[in-house]
All heavy atoms as atom14 arrays in JSON, in Angstrom:
{
  "sequence": "MGKKKVAIIGAGISGLGCAYALRRHPDLDITLFEGDNHIGGHSNTVGLTLETP",
  "atom14_mask": [
    [1, 1, 1, 1, 1, 1, 1, 1, 0, 0, 0, 0, 0, 0],
    [1, 1, 1, 1, 0, 0, 0, 0, 0, 0, 0, 0, 0, 0],
    [1, 1, 1, 1, 1, 1, 1, 1, 1, 0, 0, 0, 0, 0],
    [1, 1, 1, 1, 1, 1, 1, 1, 1, 0, 0, 0, 0, 0],
    [1, 1, 1, 1, 1, 1, 1, 1, 1, 0, 0, 0, 0, 0],
    [1, 1, 1, 1, 1, 1, 1, 0, 0, 0, 0, 0, 0, 0],
    [1, 1, 1, 1, 1, 0, 0, 0, 0, 0, 0, 0, 0, 0],
    [1, 1, 1, 1, 1, 1, 1, 1, 0, 0, 0, 0, 0, 0],
    [1, 1, 1, 1, 1, 1, 1, 1, 0, 0, 0, 0, 0, 0],
    [1, 1, 1, 1, 0, 0, 0, 0, 0, 0, 0, 0, 0, 0],
    [1, 1, 1, 1, 1, 0, 0, 0, 0, 0, 0, 0, 0, 0],
    [1, 1, 1, 1, 0, 0, 0, 0, 0, 0, 0, 0, 0, 0],
    [1, 1, 1, 1, 1, 1, 1, 1, 0, 0, 0, 0, 0, 0],
    [1, 1, 1, 1, 1, 1, 0, 0, 0, 0, 0, 0, 0, 0],
    [1, 1, 1, 1, 0, 0, 0, 0, 0, 0, 0, 0, 0, 0],
    [1, 1, 1, 1, 1, 1, 1, 1, 0, 0, 0, 0, 0, 0],
    [1, 1, 1, 1, 0, 0, 0, 0, 0, 0, 0, 0, 0, 0],
    [1, 1, 1, 1, 1, 1, 0, 0, 0, 0, 0, 0, 0, 0],
    [1, 1, 1, 1, 1, 0, 0, 0, 0, 0, 0, 0, 0, 0],
    [1, 1, 1, 1, 1, 1, 1, 1, 1, 1, 1, 1, 0, 0],
    [1, 1, 1, 1, 1, 0, 0, 0, 0, 0, 0, 0, 0, 0],
    [1, 1, 1, 1, 1, 1, 1, 1, 0, 0, 0, 0, 0, 0],
    [1, 1, 1, 1, 1, 1, 1, 1, 1, 1, 1, 0, 0, 0],
    [1, 1, 1, 1, 1, 1, 1, 1, 1, 1, 1, 0, 0, 0],
    [1, 1, 1, 1, 1, 1, 1, 1, 1, 1, 0, 0, 0, 0],
    [1, 1, 1, 1, 1, 1, 1, 0, 0, 0, 0, 0, 0, 0],
    [1, 1, 1, 1, 1, 1, 1, 1, 0, 0, 0, 0, 0, 0],
    [1, 1, 1, 1, 1, 1, 1, 1, 0, 0, 0, 0, 0, 0],
    [1, 1, 1, 1, 1, 1, 1, 1, 0, 0, 0, 0, 0, 0],
    [1, 1, 1, 1, 1, 1, 1, 1, 0, 0, 0, 0, 0, 0],
    [1, 1, 1, 1, 1, 1, 1, 0, 0, 0, 0, 0, 0, 0],
    [1, 1, 1, 1, 1, 1, 1, 1, 0, 0, 0, 0, 0, 0],
    [1, 1, 1, 1, 1, 1, 1, 1, 1, 1, 1, 0, 0, 0],
    [1, 1, 1, 1, 1, 1, 1, 1, 1, 0, 0, 0, 0, 0],
    [1, 1, 1, 1, 0, 0, 0, 0, 0, 0, 0, 0, 0, 0],
    [1, 1, 1, 1, 1, 1, 1, 1, 0, 0, 0, 0, 0, 0],
    [1, 1, 1, 1, 1, 1, 1, 1, 0, 0, 0, 0, 0, 0],
    [1, 1, 1, 1, 1, 1, 1, 1, 1, 1, 0, 0, 0, 0],
    [1, 1, 1, 1, 1, 1, 1, 1, 0, 0, 0, 0, 0, 0],
    [1, 1, 1, 1, 0, 0, 0, 0, 0, 0, 0, 0, 0, 0],
    [1, 1, 1, 1, 0, 0, 0, 0, 0, 0, 0, 0, 0, 0],
    [1, 1, 1, 1, 1, 1, 1, 1, 1, 1, 0, 0, 0, 0],
    [1, 1, 1, 1, 1, 1, 0, 0, 0, 0, 0, 0, 0, 0],
    [1, 1, 1, 1, 1, 1, 1, 1, 0, 0, 0, 0, 0, 0],
    [1, 1, 1, 1, 1, 1, 1, 0, 0, 0, 0, 0, 0, 0],
    [1, 1, 1, 1, 1, 1, 1, 0, 0, 0, 0, 0, 0, 0],
    [1, 1, 1, 1, 0, 0, 0, 0, 0, 0, 0, 0, 0, 0],
    [1, 1, 1, 1, 1, 1, 1, 1, 0, 0, 0, 0, 0, 0],
    [1, 1, 1, 1, 1, 1, 1, 0, 0, 0, 0, 0, 0, 0],
    [1, 1, 1, 1, 1, 1, 1, 1, 0, 0, 0, 0, 0, 0],
    [1, 1, 1, 1, 1, 1, 1, 1, 1, 0, 0, 0, 0, 0],
    [1, 1, 1, 1, 1, 1, 1, 0, 0, 0, 0, 0, 0, 0],
    [1, 1, 1, 1, 1, 1, 1, 0, 0, 0, 0, 0, 0, 0]
  ],
  "atom14_positions": [
    [[-212.47, 13.91, 70.6], [-212.38, 13.55, 72.01], [-213.09, 14.59, 72.85], [-212.9, 15.84, 72.67], [-210.92, 13.44, 72.41], [-210.75, 12.6, 73.62], [-209.0, 12.15, 73.67], [-208.9, 11.62, 75.3], [0.0, 0.0, 0.0], [0.0, 0.0, 0.0], [0.0, 0.0, 0.0], [0.0, 0.0, 0.0], [0.0, 0.0, 0.0], [0.0, 0.0, 0.0]],
    [[-213.92, 14.16, 73.81], [-214.68, 15.12, 74.58], [-213.9, 15.71, 75.75], [-212.68, 15.42, 75.91], [0.0, 0.0, 0.0], [0.0, 0.0, 0.0], [0.0, 0.0, 0.0], [0.0, 0.0, 0.0], [0.0, 0.0, 0.0], [0.0, 0.0, 0.0], [0.0, 0.0, 0.0], [0.0, 0.0, 0.0], [0.0, 0.0, 0.0], [0.0, 0.0, 0.0]],
    [[-214.64, 16.5, 76.53], [-213.96, 17.05, 77.79], [-213.67, 15.99, 78.76], [-214.34, 15.0, 78.88], [-214.96, 18.12, 78.41], [-215.13, 19.34, 77.55], [-215.94, 20.36, 78.4], [-215.99, 21.64, 77.68], [-216.62, 22.67, 78.57], [0.0, 0.0, 0.0], [0.0, 0.0, 0.0], [0.0, 0.0, 0.0], [0.0, 0.0, 0.0], [0.0, 0.0, 0.0]],
    [[-212.59, 16.19, 79.48], [-212.19, 15.26, 80.61], [-212.93, 15.77, 81.84], [-213.02, 16.96, 82.12], [-210.71, 15.31, 80.81], [-209.87, 14.83, 79.63], [-208.38, 14.96, 79.93], [-207.64, 14.54, 78.7], [-206.13, 14.76, 78.93], [0.0, 0.0, 0.0], [0.0, 0.0, 0.0], [0.0, 0.0, 0.0], [0.0, 0.0, 0.0], [0.0, 0.0, 0.0]],
    [[-213.48, 14.81, 82.55], [-214.21, 15.16, 83.82], [-213.22, 15.1, 84.91], [-212.44, 14.28, 85.09], [-215.33, 14.11, 84.0], [-216.42, 14.23, 83.0], [-217.59, 13.34, 83.4], [-218.69, 13.46, 82.29], [-219.83, 12.66, 82.69], [0.0, 0.0, 0.0], [0.0, 0.0, 0.0], [0.0, 0.0, 0.0], [0.0, 0.0, 0.0], [0.0, 0.0, 0.0]],
    [[-213.32, 16.22, 85.76], [-212.49, 16.42, 86.98], [-213.38, 16.51, 88.16], [-214.25, 17.42, 88.12], [-211.54, 17.6, 86.77], [-210.69, 17.79, 88.07], [-210.65, 17.41, 85.6], [0.0, 0.0, 0.0], [0.0, 0.0, 0.0], [0.0, 0.0, 0.0], [0.0, 0.0, 0.0], [0.0, 0.0, 0.0], [0.0, 0.0, 0.0], [0.0, 0.0, 0.0]],
    [[-213.26, 15.75, 89.23], [-213.97, 15.9, 90.43], [-213.01, 16.44, 91.46], [-211.94, 15.91, 91.7], [-214.54, 14.56, 90.89], [0.0, 0.0, 0.0], [0.0, 0.0, 0.0], [0.0, 0.0, 0.0], [0.0, 0.0, 0.0], [0.0, 0.0, 0.0], [0.0, 0.0, 0.0], [0.0, 0.0, 0.0], [0.0, 0.0, 0.0], [0.0, 0.0, 0.0]],
    [[-213.46, 17.54, 92.13], [-212.66, 18.1, 93.22], [-213.54, 17.85, 94.44], [-214.65, 18.32, 94.63], [-212.38, 19.59, 93.01], [-211.6, 19.81, 91.74], [-211.64, 20.25, 94.19], [-211.49, 21.2, 91.34], [0.0, 0.0, 0.0], [0.0, 0.0, 0.0], [0.0, 0.0, 0.0], [0.0, 0.0, 0.0], [0.0, 0.0, 0.0], [0.0, 0.0, 0.0]],
    [[-212.94, 17.15, 95.41], [-213.61, 16.84, 96.64], [-213.19, 17.8, 97.71], [-212.1, 17.89, 98.12], [-213.27, 15.33, 97.1], [-213.35, 14.35, 95.94], [-214.07, 14.93, 98.32], [-214.76, 14.25, 95.39], [0.0, 0.0, 0.0], [0.0, 0.0, 0.0], [0.0, 0.0, 0.0], [0.0, 0.0, 0.0], [0.0, 0.0, 0.0], [0.0, 0.0, 0.0]],
    [[-214.15, 18.5, 98.19], [-214.04, 19.52, 99.2], [-213.89, 20.95, 98.59], [-213.14, 21.18, 97.8], [0.0, 0.0, 0.0], [0.0, 0.0, 0.0], [0.0, 0.0, 0.0], [0.0, 0.0, 0.0], [0.0, 0.0, 0.0], [0.0, 0.0, 0.0], [0.0, 0.0, 0.0], [0.0, 0.0, 0.0], [0.0, 0.0, 0.0], [0.0, 0.0, 0.0]],
    [[-214.74, 21.77, 99.1], [-214.86, 23.21, 98.65], [-214.23, 24.11, 99.67], [-214.69, 25.24, 99.94], [-216.28, 23.6, 98.25], [0.0, 0.0, 0.0], [0.0, 0.0, 0.0], [0.0, 0.0, 0.0], [0.0, 0.0, 0.0], [0.0, 0.0, 0.0], [0.0, 0.0, 0.0], [0.0, 0.0, 0.0], [0.0, 0.0, 0.0], [0.0, 0.0, 0.0]],
    [[-213.16, 23.72, 100.35], [-212.41, 24.58, 101.23], [-211.46, 25.42, 100.36], [-211.54, 25.49, 99.16], [0.0, 0.0, 0.0], [0.0, 0.0, 0.0], [0.0, 0.0, 0.0], [0.0, 0.0, 0.0], [0.0, 0.0, 0.0], [0.0, 0.0, 0.0], [0.0, 0.0, 0.0], [0.0, 0.0, 0.0], [0.0, 0.0, 0.0], [0.0, 0.0, 0.0]],
    [[-210.5, 26.05, 101.03], [-209.52, 26.9, 100.32], [-208.79, 26.17, 99.28], [-208.7, 26.59, 98.04], [-208.57, 27.53, 101.34], [-209.2, 28.55, 102.21], [-207.36, 28.2, 100.61], [-209.83, 29.72, 101.53], [0.0, 0.0, 0.0], [0.0, 0.0, 0.0], [0.0, 0.0, 0.0], [0.0, 0.0, 0.0], [0.0, 0.0, 0.0], [0.0, 0.0, 0.0]],
    [[-208.32, 24.91, 99.53], [-207.56, 24.18, 98.56], [-208.43, 23.75, 97.32], [-207.95, 23.87, 96.21], [-206.93, 22.98, 99.23], [-206.03, 23.3, 100.18], [0.0, 0.0, 0.0], [0.0, 0.0, 0.0], [0.0, 0.0, 0.0], [0.0, 0.0, 0.0], [0.0, 0.0, 0.0], [0.0, 0.0, 0.0], [0.0, 0.0, 0.0], [0.0, 0.0, 0.0]],
    [[-209.65, 23.23, 97.63], [-210.47, 22.88, 96.57], [-210.93, 24.07, 95.6], [-210.95, 23.9, 94.45], [0.0, 0.0, 0.0], [0.0, 0.0, 0.0], [0.0, 0.0, 0.0], [0.0, 0.0, 0.0], [0.0, 0.0, 0.0], [0.0, 0.0, 0.0], [0.0, 0.0, 0.0], [0.0, 0.0, 0.0], [0.0, 0.0, 0.0], [0.0, 0.0, 0.0]],
    [[-211.27, 25.14, 96.27], [-211.63, 26.38, 95.53], [-210.49, 26.84, 94.71], [-210.56, 27.24, 93.59], [-212.19, 27.46, 96.48], [-213.47, 27.16, 97.13], [-213.77, 28.23, 98.2], [-214.58, 27.05, 96.08], [0.0, 0.0, 0.0], [0.0, 0.0, 0.0], [0.0, 0.0, 0.0], [0.0, 0.0, 0.0], [0.0, 0.0, 0.0], [0.0, 0.0, 0.0]],
    [[-209.27, 26.82, 95.34], [-208.07, 27.26, 94.64], [-207.76, 26.42, 93.38], [-207.36, 26.8, 92.32], [0.0, 0.0, 0.0], [0.0, 0.0, 0.0], [0.0, 0.0, 0.0], [0.0, 0.0, 0.0], [0.0, 0.0, 0.0], [0.0, 0.0, 0.0], [0.0, 0.0, 0.0], [0.0, 0.0, 0.0], [0.0, 0.0, 0.0], [0.0, 0.0, 0.0]],
    [[-207.92, 25.05, 93.59], [-207.73, 24.08, 92.46], [-208.74, 24.35, 91.35], [-208.27, 24.41, 90.19], [-207.88, 22.68, 93.01], [-207.6, 21.42, 91.85], [0.0, 0.0, 0.0], [0.0, 0.0, 0.0], [0.0, 0.0, 0.0], [0.0, 0.0, 0.0], [0.0, 0.0, 0.0], [0.0, 0.0, 0.0], [0.0, 0.0, 0.0], [0.0, 0.0, 0.0]],
    [[-209.99, 24.49, 91.65], [-211.03, 24.77, 90.73], [-210.69, 26.07, 89.89], [-210.85, 26.22, 88.73], [-212.37, 24.92, 91.28], [0.0, 0.0, 0.0], [0.0, 0.0, 0.0], [0.0, 0.0, 0.0], [0.0, 0.0, 0.0], [0.0, 0.0, 0.0], [0.0, 0.0, 0.0], [0.0, 0.0, 0.0], [0.0, 0.0, 0.0], [0.0, 0.0, 0.0]],
    [[-210.2, 27.1, 90.67], [-209.87, 28.44, 90.07], [-208.75, 28.3, 89.12], [-208.72, 28.83, 88.02], [-209.53, 29.35, 91.22], [-209.14, 30.81, 90.73], [-210.13, 31.63, 90.37], [-207.82, 31.12, 90.64], [-209.85, 32.95, 89.88], [-207.54, 32.43, 90.19], [-208.49, 33.33, 89.83], [-208.19, 34.58, 89.37], [0.0, 0.0, 0.0], [0.0, 0.0, 0.0]],
    [[-207.7, 27.52, 89.51], [-206.57, 27.33, 88.66], [-206.89, 26.44, 87.37], [-206.41, 26.75, 86.34], [-205.43, 26.56, 89.44], [0.0, 0.0, 0.0], [0.0, 0.0, 0.0], [0.0, 0.0, 0.0], [0.0, 0.0, 0.0], [0.0, 0.0, 0.0], [0.0, 0.0, 0.0], [0.0, 0.0, 0.0], [0.0, 0.0, 0.0], [0.0, 0.0, 0.0]],
    [[-207.82, 25.54, 87.45], [-208.15, 24.67, 86.38], [-209.17, 25.23, 85.42], [-209.42, 24.75, 84.3], [-208.62, 23.34, 86.85], [-207.64, 22.46, 87.6], [-208.26, 21.23, 88.11], [-206.48, 22.14, 86.66], [0.0, 0.0, 0.0], [0.0, 0.0, 0.0], [0.0, 0.0, 0.0], [0.0, 0.0, 0.0], [0.0, 0.0, 0.0], [0.0, 0.0, 0.0]],
    [[-209.88, 26.31, 85.87], [-211.02, 26.85, 85.12], [-210.56, 27.34, 83.68], [-211.47, 27.45, 82.8], [-211.65, 27.98, 85.83], [-210.93, 29.25, 85.71], [-211.48, 30.42, 86.69], [-210.9, 31.68, 86.35], [-209.65, 32.01, 86.42], [-208.69, 31.16, 86.8], [-209.2, 33.24, 86.06], [0.0, 0.0, 0.0], [0.0, 0.0, 0.0], [0.0, 0.0, 0.0]],
    [[-209.28, 27.67, 83.52], [-208.89, 28.16, 82.25], [-208.64, 27.16, 81.21], [-208.41, 27.42, 80.02], [-207.55, 29.03, 82.42], [-207.79, 30.25, 83.25], [-206.51, 31.08, 83.33], [-205.56, 30.44, 84.17], [-204.24, 30.6, 84.12], [-203.71, 31.38, 83.26], [-203.4, 29.98, 84.96], [0.0, 0.0, 0.0], [0.0, 0.0, 0.0], [0.0, 0.0, 0.0]],
    [[-208.79, 25.92, 81.55], [-208.63, 24.77, 80.58], [-209.98, 24.42, 79.95], [-210.79, 23.73, 80.61], [-207.98, 23.57, 81.3], [-206.63, 23.83, 81.82], [-205.47, 23.73, 81.08], [-206.19, 24.26, 83.07], [-204.38, 24.07, 81.86], [-204.77, 24.36, 83.0], [0.0, 0.0, 0.0], [0.0, 0.0, 0.0], [0.0, 0.0, 0.0], [0.0, 0.0, 0.0]],
    [[-210.2, 24.76, 78.72], [-211.51, 24.57, 78.14], [-211.79, 23.05, 77.89], [-212.96, 22.7, 77.71], [-211.34, 25.31, 76.74], [-210.0, 25.43, 76.47], [-209.21, 25.44, 77.83], [0.0, 0.0, 0.0], [0.0, 0.0, 0.0], [0.0, 0.0, 0.0], [0.0, 0.0, 0.0], [0.0, 0.0, 0.0], [0.0, 0.0, 0.0], [0.0, 0.0, 0.0]],
    [[-210.79, 22.21, 78.03], [-211.06, 20.81, 77.75], [-211.37, 20.01, 79.02], [-211.52, 18.8, 78.99], [-209.84, 20.12, 77.03], [-208.52, 20.28, 77.93], [-208.43, 21.2, 78.65], [-207.71, 19.36, 77.81], [0.0, 0.0, 0.0], [0.0, 0.0, 0.0], [0.0, 0.0, 0.0], [0.0, 0.0, 0.0], [0.0, 0.0, 0.0], [0.0, 0.0, 0.0]],
    [[-211.67, 20.8, 80.13], [-211.96, 20.13, 81.43], [-213.41, 20.48, 81.79], [-213.9, 21.63, 81.67], [-211.05, 20.56, 82.54], [-209.55, 20.24, 82.4], [-208.77, 20.75, 83.49], [-209.34, 18.71, 82.13], [0.0, 0.0, 0.0], [0.0, 0.0, 0.0], [0.0, 0.0, 0.0], [0.0, 0.0, 0.0], [0.0, 0.0, 0.0], [0.0, 0.0, 0.0]],
    [[-214.11, 19.48, 82.27], [-215.49, 19.63, 82.89], [-215.27, 19.43, 84.41], [-215.16, 18.29, 84.89], [-216.39, 18.57, 82.3], [-217.83, 18.75, 82.97], [-218.17, 19.77, 83.5], [-218.58, 17.77, 82.73], [0.0, 0.0, 0.0], [0.0, 0.0, 0.0], [0.0, 0.0, 0.0], [0.0, 0.0, 0.0], [0.0, 0.0, 0.0], [0.0, 0.0, 0.0]],
    [[-215.26, 20.5, 85.18], [-214.9, 20.54, 86.64], [-216.15, 20.52, 87.46], [-217.08, 21.36, 87.22], [-214.06, 21.77, 86.97], [-212.78, 21.74, 86.05], [-213.67, 21.75, 88.37], [-212.05, 23.05, 86.1], [0.0, 0.0, 0.0], [0.0, 0.0, 0.0], [0.0, 0.0, 0.0], [0.0, 0.0, 0.0], [0.0, 0.0, 0.0], [0.0, 0.0, 0.0]],
    [[-216.18, 19.68, 88.47], [-217.26, 19.56, 89.36], [-216.67, 19.63, 90.78], [-215.74, 18.87, 91.11], [-218.1, 18.28, 89.23], [-218.58, 18.24, 87.91], [-219.28, 18.33, 90.24], [0.0, 0.0, 0.0], [0.0, 0.0, 0.0], [0.0, 0.0, 0.0], [0.0, 0.0, 0.0], [0.0, 0.0, 0.0], [0.0, 0.0, 0.0], [0.0, 0.0, 0.0]],
    [[-217.24, 20.45, 91.61], [-216.75, 20.57, 93.06], [-217.81, 19.86, 93.97], [-219.03, 20.03, 93.74], [-216.73, 22.07, 93.48], [-215.44, 22.81, 93.39], [-215.72, 24.3, 93.49], [-214.44, 22.31, 94.37], [0.0, 0.0, 0.0], [0.0, 0.0, 0.0], [0.0, 0.0, 0.0], [0.0, 0.0, 0.0], [0.0, 0.0, 0.0], [0.0, 0.0, 0.0]],
    [[-217.35, 19.03, 94.85], [-218.25, 18.37, 95.78], [-217.9, 18.84, 97.16], [-216.75, 18.92, 97.57], [-218.01, 16.84, 95.68], [-218.49, 16.24, 94.4], [-217.65, 16.11, 93.38], [-219.82, 15.9, 94.24], [-217.96, 15.53, 92.2], [-220.26, 15.35, 93.01], [-219.38, 15.12, 91.97], [0.0, 0.0, 0.0], [0.0, 0.0, 0.0], [0.0, 0.0, 0.0]],
    [[-218.92, 19.2, 97.92], [-218.74, 19.63, 99.35], [-219.78, 18.92, 100.23], [-220.96, 18.89, 99.86], [-218.9, 21.17, 99.4], [-218.8, 21.75, 100.83], [-217.67, 21.27, 101.66], [-216.51, 21.46, 101.09], [-217.7, 20.82, 102.75], [0.0, 0.0, 0.0], [0.0, 0.0, 0.0], [0.0, 0.0, 0.0], [0.0, 0.0, 0.0], [0.0, 0.0, 0.0]],
    [[-219.37, 18.38, 101.33], [-220.25, 17.64, 102.18], [-220.94, 18.54, 103.2], [-221.95, 18.12, 103.83], [0.0, 0.0, 0.0], [0.0, 0.0, 0.0], [0.0, 0.0, 0.0], [0.0, 0.0, 0.0], [0.0, 0.0, 0.0], [0.0, 0.0, 0.0], [0.0, 0.0, 0.0], [0.0, 0.0, 0.0], [0.0, 0.0, 0.0], [0.0, 0.0, 0.0]],
    [[-220.4, 19.7, 103.43], [-221.07, 20.61, 104.41], [-222.04, 21.49, 103.72], [-222.17, 21.42, 102.49], [-219.9, 21.44, 105.06], [-220.29, 21.84, 106.46], [-221.45, 21.86, 106.85], [-219.34, 22.19, 107.25], [0.0, 0.0, 0.0], [0.0, 0.0, 0.0], [0.0, 0.0, 0.0], [0.0, 0.0, 0.0], [0.0, 0.0, 0.0], [0.0, 0.0, 0.0]],
    [[-222.77, 22.29, 104.5], [-223.79, 23.16, 103.86], [-223.2, 24.54, 103.51], [-223.97, 25.48, 103.22], [-224.96, 23.35, 104.82], [-224.55, 23.96, 106.08], [-223.43, 24.22, 106.43], [-225.57, 24.17, 106.9], [0.0, 0.0, 0.0], [0.0, 0.0, 0.0], [0.0, 0.0, 0.0], [0.0, 0.0, 0.0], [0.0, 0.0, 0.0], [0.0, 0.0, 0.0]],
    [[-221.88, 24.7, 103.52], [-221.24, 26.01, 103.05], [-219.89, 25.65, 102.48], [-219.37, 24.61, 102.7], [-221.14, 26.95, 104.29], [-220.23, 26.46, 105.3], [-220.6, 25.61, 106.3], [-218.87, 26.66, 105.47], [-219.63, 25.36, 107.13], [-218.62, 25.98, 106.66], [0.0, 0.0, 0.0], [0.0, 0.0, 0.0], [0.0, 0.0, 0.0], [0.0, 0.0, 0.0]],
    [[-219.44, 26.6, 101.64], [-218.07, 26.48, 101.11], [-217.08, 27.32, 101.9], [-217.47, 28.11, 102.66], [-218.09, 26.89, 99.59], [-218.43, 28.41, 99.37], [-219.01, 26.0, 98.75], [-218.16, 28.9, 98.01], [0.0, 0.0, 0.0], [0.0, 0.0, 0.0], [0.0, 0.0, 0.0], [0.0, 0.0, 0.0], [0.0, 0.0, 0.0], [0.0, 0.0, 0.0]],
    [[-215.91, 27.07, 101.66], [-214.85, 27.87, 102.35], [-214.04, 27.1, 103.4], [-213.0, 27.56, 103.85], [0.0, 0.0, 0.0], [0.0, 0.0, 0.0], [0.0, 0.0, 0.0], [0.0, 0.0, 0.0], [0.0, 0.0, 0.0], [0.0, 0.0, 0.0], [0.0, 0.0, 0.0], [0.0, 0.0, 0.0], [0.0, 0.0, 0.0], [0.0, 0.0, 0.0]],
    [[-214.49, 25.92, 103.84], [-213.79, 25.17, 104.8], [-213.64, 25.89, 106.15], [-214.49, 26.58, 106.59], [0.0, 0.0, 0.0], [0.0, 0.0, 0.0], [0.0, 0.0, 0.0], [0.0, 0.0, 0.0], [0.0, 0.0, 0.0], [0.0, 0.0, 0.0], [0.0, 0.0, 0.0], [0.0, 0.0, 0.0], [0.0, 0.0, 0.0], [0.0, 0.0, 0.0]],
    [[-212.4, 25.78, 106.71], [-212.05, 26.38, 107.95], [-212.03, 27.92, 107.89], [-212.2, 28.58, 108.84], [-210.74, 25.86, 108.5], [-210.81, 24.47, 108.92], [-211.48, 24.02, 110.05], [-210.32, 23.35, 108.34], [-211.41, 22.68, 110.15], [-210.72, 22.27, 109.08], [0.0, 0.0, 0.0], [0.0, 0.0, 0.0], [0.0, 0.0, 0.0], [0.0, 0.0, 0.0]],
    [[-211.84, 28.42, 106.69], [-211.68, 29.88, 106.51], [-213.17, 30.53, 106.8], [-213.32, 31.66, 107.01], [-211.28, 30.29, 105.17], [-212.19, 29.86, 104.15], [0.0, 0.0, 0.0], [0.0, 0.0, 0.0], [0.0, 0.0, 0.0], [0.0, 0.0, 0.0], [0.0, 0.0, 0.0], [0.0, 0.0, 0.0], [0.0, 0.0, 0.0], [0.0, 0.0, 0.0]],
    [[-214.21, 29.64, 106.72], [-215.56, 30.11, 106.96], [-215.84, 30.16, 108.47], [-217.0, 30.64, 108.81], [-216.55, 29.25, 106.15], [-217.89, 29.86, 105.95], [-218.13, 31.02, 106.45], [-218.75, 29.3, 105.24], [0.0, 0.0, 0.0], [0.0, 0.0, 0.0], [0.0, 0.0, 0.0], [0.0, 0.0, 0.0], [0.0, 0.0, 0.0], [0.0, 0.0, 0.0]],
    [[-215.03, 29.62, 109.18], [-215.26, 29.58, 110.68], [-214.79, 30.79, 111.48], [-215.06, 30.89, 112.66], [-214.7, 28.37, 111.31], [-213.26, 28.4, 111.17], [-215.25, 27.05, 110.64], [0.0, 0.0, 0.0], [0.0, 0.0, 0.0], [0.0, 0.0, 0.0], [0.0, 0.0, 0.0], [0.0, 0.0, 0.0], [0.0, 0.0, 0.0], [0.0, 0.0, 0.0]],
    [[-214.09, 31.76, 110.8], [-213.57, 32.89, 111.48], [-214.65, 33.95, 111.55], [-215.25, 34.41, 110.54], [-212.36, 33.41, 110.7], [-211.84, 34.67, 111.35], [-211.28, 32.37, 110.64], [0.0, 0.0, 0.0], [0.0, 0.0, 0.0], [0.0, 0.0, 0.0], [0.0, 0.0, 0.0], [0.0, 0.0, 0.0], [0.0, 0.0, 0.0], [0.0, 0.0, 0.0]],
    [[-214.93, 34.44, 112.71], [-215.86, 35.46, 112.95], [-215.18, 36.87, 112.89], [-214.07, 37.02, 113.21], [0.0, 0.0, 0.0], [0.0, 0.0, 0.0], [0.0, 0.0, 0.0], [0.0, 0.0, 0.0], [0.0, 0.0, 0.0], [0.0, 0.0, 0.0], [0.0, 0.0, 0.0], [0.0, 0.0, 0.0], [0.0, 0.0, 0.0], [0.0, 0.0, 0.0]],
    [[-215.87, 37.92, 112.43], [-215.29, 39.25, 112.29], [-216.36, 40.21, 112.72], [-217.49, 40.3, 112.29], [-214.81, 39.48, 110.88], [-214.25, 40.93, 110.55], [-212.97, 41.03, 111.3], [-214.03, 40.98, 109.12], [0.0, 0.0, 0.0], [0.0, 0.0, 0.0], [0.0, 0.0, 0.0], [0.0, 0.0, 0.0], [0.0, 0.0, 0.0], [0.0, 0.0, 0.0]],
    [[-215.95, 41.04, 113.7], [-216.82, 42.11, 114.16], [-216.12, 43.42, 113.72], [-215.06, 43.75, 114.13], [-216.94, 42.13, 115.71], [-217.48, 40.86, 116.05], [-217.93, 43.17, 116.18], [0.0, 0.0, 0.0], [0.0, 0.0, 0.0], [0.0, 0.0, 0.0], [0.0, 0.0, 0.0], [0.0, 0.0, 0.0], [0.0, 0.0, 0.0], [0.0, 0.0, 0.0]],
    [[-216.93, 44.24, 113.01], [-216.42, 45.58, 112.58], [-216.92, 46.65, 113.48], [-218.08, 46.67, 113.89], [-216.87, 45.89, 111.19], [-216.34, 44.87, 110.13], [-217.05, 45.22, 108.77], [-214.86, 44.88, 110.03], [0.0, 0.0, 0.0], [0.0, 0.0, 0.0], [0.0, 0.0, 0.0], [0.0, 0.0, 0.0], [0.0, 0.0, 0.0], [0.0, 0.0, 0.0]],
    [[-216.01, 47.53, 113.9], [-216.47, 48.65, 114.75], [-216.9, 49.78, 113.81], [-216.28, 50.09, 112.84], [-215.3, 49.14, 115.62], [-214.84, 48.14, 116.64], [-213.73, 48.64, 117.48], [-213.52, 49.78, 117.55], [-212.95, 47.8, 118.07], [0.0, 0.0, 0.0], [0.0, 0.0, 0.0], [0.0, 0.0, 0.0], [0.0, 0.0, 0.0], [0.0, 0.0, 0.0]],
    [[-217.98, 50.4, 114.22], [-218.45, 51.59, 113.42], [-217.96, 52.83, 114.06], [-217.98, 52.94, 115.34], [-220.0, 51.6, 113.39], [-220.59, 51.55, 114.62], [-220.57, 50.32, 112.59], [0.0, 0.0, 0.0], [0.0, 0.0, 0.0], [0.0, 0.0, 0.0], [0.0, 0.0, 0.0], [0.0, 0.0, 0.0], [0.0, 0.0, 0.0], [0.0, 0.0, 0.0]],
    [[-217.49, 53.79, 113.3], [-217.01, 55.0, 113.84], [-218.01, 55.89, 114.56], [-219.15, 55.85, 114.4], [-216.43, 55.74, 112.65], [-216.85, 55.08, 111.47], [-217.44, 53.75, 111.89], [0.0, 0.0, 0.0], [0.0, 0.0, 0.0], [0.0, 0.0, 0.0], [0.0, 0.0, 0.0], [0.0, 0.0, 0.0], [0.0, 0.0, 0.0], [0.0, 0.0, 0.0]]
  ]
}
């Protein structure tokens, strides 16, 4: 029997976490699908400005 195909829709925090958790199963062929031009979902919308000393 071949690998089972798994599709994860959305590469936000939940999708990435799901792919990370499933990666240890050698019998799975995992594909992430993302409709936007970046991964990370809402976590990618937070801006951060660092102050230099």
